[in-house]
Structure formats: structure tokens, C-alpha cells
C-alpha positions as CSV (number, residue, x, y, z in Angstrom):
1,M,9.7,-19.6,-29.1
2,Q,12.1,-17.1,-30.7
3,A,9.2,-14.9,-31.8
4,E,7.9,-14.8,-28.2
5,L,11.3,-14.0,-26.9
6,Y,11.5,-11.1,-29.3
7,L,8.2,-9.9,-28.0
8,L,9.4,-10.1,-24.4
9,T,12.6,-8.2,-25.3
10,W,10.4,-5.6,-27.0
11,T,8.2,-5.4,-23.9
12,V,11.2,-4.6,-21.7
13,I,12.3,-1.8,-24.1
14,S,8.8,-0.5,-24.4
15,F,8.2,-0.3,-20.7
16,W,11.7,1.1,-20.0
17,G,10.8,3.9,-22.5
18,L,7.4,4.4,-20.8
19,G,9.1,5.0,-17.4
20,Q,11.7,7.3,-18.9
21,I,9.3,9.5,-20.9
22,W,7.1,10.2,-17.9
23,L,10.1,11.0,-15.7
24,I,11.4,13.3,-18.4
25,Q,8.0,15.0,-18.9
26,I,7.1,15.4,-15.3
27,V,10.5,15.9,-13.6
28,V,13.5,16.4,-15.9
29,Y,12.2,19.0,-18.4
30,P,10.5,21.1,-15.8
31,L,13.8,21.1,-13.9
32,F,15.5,22.8,-16.9
33,A,13.7,26.0,-15.9
34,K,15.1,25.8,-12.3
35,V,18.7,26.0,-13.4
36,G,20.3,29.5,-13.2
37,A,21.2,31.2,-16.5
38,P,25.0,31.5,-15.7
39,D,25.3,27.7,-15.3
40,Y,22.8,26.6,-17.9
41,V,25.0,25.7,-20.9
42,R,27.3,23.7,-18.6
43,Y,24.3,22.0,-17.0
44,H,22.7,21.1,-20.4
45,R,26.0,19.7,-21.7
46,F,26.4,17.6,-18.6
47,Y,22.8,16.3,-19.1
48,S,23.4,15.6,-22.8
49,S,26.6,13.7,-22.1
50,R,24.9,11.4,-19.6
51,I,21.8,10.4,-21.6
52,P,23.0,8.4,-24.6
53,L,23.0,4.9,-23.0
54,P,20.0,5.1,-20.6
55,I,17.7,7.4,-22.8
56,I,18.8,7.9,-26.4
57,L,19.6,4.3,-27.4
58,P,16.4,2.7,-25.8
59,G,14.4,5.7,-27.1
60,F,15.4,5.2,-30.7
61,A,15.0,1.4,-30.3
62,S,11.4,2.0,-29.2
63,F,10.8,4.0,-32.3
64,L,12.3,1.5,-34.8
65,L,12.0,-2.0,-33.3
66,P,8.3,-2.2,-33.9
67,I,9.2,-2.6,-37.6
68,A,11.4,-5.6,-36.9
69,L,8.8,-7.0,-34.5
70,A,6.3,-7.0,-37.3
71,F,8.6,-9.4,-39.2
72,Y,10.2,-11.5,-36.4
73,G,7.7,-11.3,-33.6
74,P,4.7,-13.6,-32.9
75,A,1.5,-13.4,-34.9
76,V,-0.8,-10.7,-33.6
77,P,-3.7,-8.8,-35.1
78,A,-2.7,-6.4,-37.9
79,W,-4.1,-3.4,-36.0
80,M,-1.6,-4.1,-33.2
81,T,1.3,-4.2,-35.5
82,A,0.2,-1.1,-37.5
83,A,-0.5,0.9,-34.3
84,N,2.9,-0.1,-32.8
85,I,4.7,1.0,-35.9
86,A,2.7,4.2,-36.3
87,L,3.2,5.2,-32.7
88,G,7.0,4.5,-33.0
89,I,7.2,6.7,-36.1
90,A,5.2,9.5,-34.3
91,G,7.7,9.4,-31.4
92,L,10.6,9.5,-33.8
93,L,9.2,12.5,-35.7
94,V,8.5,14.5,-32.6
95,T,12.1,13.7,-31.4
96,V,13.8,14.6,-34.6
97,L,11.7,17.5,-35.7
98,L,10.7,19.2,-32.4
99,E,12.8,18.0,-29.4
100,I,16.4,17.7,-30.7
101,P,16.4,21.2,-32.3
102,R,15.3,22.7,-29.0
103,H,17.9,20.9,-27.1
104,G,20.4,22.3,-29.6
105,V,19.2,25.8,-29.0
106,L,19.5,25.4,-25.2
107,E,22.9,23.9,-25.4
108,K,24.2,26.7,-27.7
109,T,22.5,29.8,-26.4
110,G,21.8,28.9,-22.8
111,K,18.7,29.2,-20.7
112,N,15.6,30.3,-22.6
113,D,12.3,30.0,-20.8
114,E,10.3,30.0,-24.1
115,T,12.4,27.2,-25.5
116,I,12.0,25.2,-22.3
117,D,8.3,25.7,-22.4
118,E,8.2,24.5,-26.0
119,L,10.3,21.5,-25.1
120,I,7.8,20.5,-22.4
121,R,4.8,21.2,-24.6
122,Y,6.1,19.5,-27.7
123,N,7.1,16.4,-25.7
124,W,3.4,15.7,-24.8
125,P,2.7,14.0,-28.2
126,R,5.9,11.8,-27.7
127,T,4.8,11.0,-24.2
128,A,1.3,10.0,-25.5
129,S,2.8,7.9,-28.3
130,I,5.1,6.0,-26.0
131,T,2.3,5.5,-23.5
132,L,0.0,4.1,-26.2
133,Q,2.8,2.0,-27.5
134,A,3.1,0.4,-24.1
135,A,-0.6,-0.3,-24.0
136,V,-0.4,-1.9,-27.5
137,T,2.5,-4.0,-26.2
138,M,0.4,-5.1,-23.3
139,A,-2.4,-6.1,-25.7
140,M,0.2,-8.1,-27.7
141,L,1.4,-9.9,-24.6
142,I,-2.2,-10.8,-23.6
143,H,-2.9,-12.0,-27.2
144,V,0.2,-14.2,-27.4
145,F,0.4,-15.6,-23.9
146,A,-3.2,-15.9,-22.9
147,R,-3.9,-18.6,-25.4
């Protein structure tokens, strides 16, 4: 029962991340371009100060918890475990290598339309990985609870 509870906890985190990433991709990042240049650094700092609990912590959990799920979760086909881990690593790499550096540029230098466009464009692979991770999670749930 503990393994199934872990899977259910993972499911909540996975689907939380799914909702977040689509909101960020479709609404939040495009709004970055709508903020005026004189207020941009202050706006971005405000944004950055508000996201650790609702976005950053669950986001990094969604990248790393699939590894623990492989050891402590219920038995699922190996492809599900491998896909879940690989997609988490892909999201982590996009975040660390592409997204965080661009946020740093925006926070230091202010509004830059090219950097905002890159932020949106480079976020698509992360959006895809988190979306696919949620699909794999749904397959895991069906596999475990449809017995």
C-alpha cells in the first residue's frame, strides 16, 4: 500500500506541474513582453520572489522524484519507469541550461525581447517533457489500479 501511496503522491506533483507549465508557456512568459522597459527589472524580481513555493519546488520535485519512484513505487513496466526518469532529466536540463540563464539576464539587464522570445521558445521542450511525464503517470495509474 505504501508503494501505491507514493505513486498517488507523485501523480499530484506530476499533474500540478502539468498545469503550471502550460500556464507559464501560454500566459506567464508571453506576459513578460507586455511589461514596460522602465518597470521590467522590478517586475521580474517580484515574479522571481513569488515562484519558489508554487513553481520551483514542485518543478524540481517533478524532475527528480521519478528516480525515487523507480525504487519505492509500485511495480510498473520498465519502459514507464525509464520514460518517466528520462523526461524528468530532460525537463531538468532545459531548466538549468536554457531557462534559468535567461531569467538571470532579464533580471539583471531588464526587458529584452530577444531573450523573452528565447525563454518562450526554449520552454517548449520542457512543456513537452512535463506533458509526456503526466501521460506516463496516467499509464502507471492505469497499470497499478486497473488490476
